[in-house]
N, C-alpha and C positions, 0 to 999 in steps of 0.2 A: 270552436273547441273540439267538436266531434271529429273533425278532420285532423287536427293536431294530435289528438289522442289515438287516432286510428281505431275508433270504436267498431265493434261488430254490430250487425243488425240486431242481435239479441240484446246487447248492452244498450243500444239506442232505445229500444222498446222499453226496457226496464227503467232506464233513466227518465224517459218521457212519463211513465206511470208515476214515478216518484215526484217528478216536477209538477205534474198535474195535481197530485195530492197535496203537495206543499202549497201550491197556489190557492187551493180551496181552503186549507187551514189558515193561511194568511188572510184571506178575505173574511173568514169567520172571526179571526182575531181583530181585524180592523173594525168590524161591526160592533164589537163590545165597547162599552164605556169604561175605559181604564185610564189610570194616571199614566203619565209619561214613563215613570219607572216600572210600573206593572207591565206596560206594553213592551218595553225594551227587554225585560226579563223573559216574558213569554215568547217574544220573537227570537231571542237567543236560544231558548229551549227548543223551539221548532227547528231553527237552523241546525242546531247540534243533532237533533233526531234525524233529519233528512240528510245531513252531511254524512253521518255514520252509514246510513243506508246506501248512499251513492258510493262511498268508499268501498263498501263490501262488493259492489258490482265491478269495480275496476281491478285490473291486474296490478301487481306490485310496481311494474314499470310505469303504468299509466298513473298510479298514485304519485310516484316520484315526479312525473311530468307535471301533474297538477300542482304539486308543491312548488316546483320550479317556476311555473307560470305565475303563481300567487306571489312568490318572492320578487319576481321581475316586475310585476305590477306595482308592488309596494315601493320598490326602489325607483321606479320611474314616476312616482308621484301621483298615481291614480287614486291614492288614498288621501284623506284629509283635505280634499278640494284643491290640492296643488296642481298647477298647470305646467308642470315641468316634465318634458320628455325629450330625450336626446339633446339636452342643452337648449331647447327652444321653449318659449313661453315664460310664464312668471311663476316662480316657486313660492314667492311670498308677497304679501300685500305691499310691503315696502318697495319691492322691485316694480310693481305695477304703478305705485304712486310716483316713483322716480321716472318711469317711462312716460307717464302722462304729464309730468312736470307740474304736479299739484303744488299750489301755494300752501303755506302753513295754515292760512285761514280755511282753505278748501279741505285740507286734511282734518282740521278740527271739526268742521261742519259735518263731514262724512262720518267721522268717528262718533260724534254725538248721535247722528241718525242711526248708525249701526247699533249703538247701545240701546237706543229707544226701541228699535225693532226687536232686538234680542229680548228685552223685557216683555214686550207684547206677545211674542211667540211663546215665551216660557209660560206666561199666564194662560194662554190658550191650551198649551199642552197639559197644564195641570188642572184644567177645568173638566171635572168629571161629569158635568151635565151634557157635554157634547160627545157625539159619536166620533170615531176616527175619521170618517168621511167629512164630517162637519169641521173638525179640527184642521184637516188637510186643506179644505176649501178656504178657511179663514187665514191660515198661514200663507197659502198661495196668494191671496188677496193682499196681505200685508207686504209680502215680498215684492209684488208687482208695484205697489205704492212706493216702496222704498226705492226701486229702480227709477221710477219717475222723479222722485225727490232728488236722487243722486244727479240725474241729468240737469236739474235746475241749478245745481252748484257748478257743473262742469261747463267749459267752453265748447263750442262746436267742434274745434279741433280735437279736444280731449275725448269727446263723445265718439268721434270718428275713429280715433286710436283704440278706444275701448271696444267698440264694435268689431274692429278688425282683429283684435286679440281674441275676442269671443269666437269669431268665425274660424280663426286659425285653430283654436282649441277644439271646437266642434268637429272640424274636418279631421283633425288628428285622432280624436276619440272614435269617430265613426269608421275609420279605416281598418 
């Protein structure tokens, strides 16, 4: 992004300072025992604070460029977990299901698994006795278990297609 915005050395240094401060504040926030809603609210406040600081460092042309980059990212599906960019990948779960040629029984099983996982994750997020790190670890474990359960429902060919789609997505994102 620094190259795309043609940042000066001074701007880079100022943005690095802001980024480091934001990272420290986020780590402190994660260490607190908060409900999911409290965490989201405070995270948004931090984001707004640091976003305002970053915007002040940029020139008007650079701010316009950042806004354009953000809009492009949203249009290309980098938001909301969509895997669509330049017409490749899967924009919706239905497209992925169709590509994998899932049977109705498989779709129903996977849907039930997703609903169960969603319930478990929500209860963890609302558990005020856990720290953010503990919540993150538990959610990570649940998601890993879900992926393994999904594989038990899919055929070897479907798993291979899914892995290929994930790899294609990862390659596109990291470029």
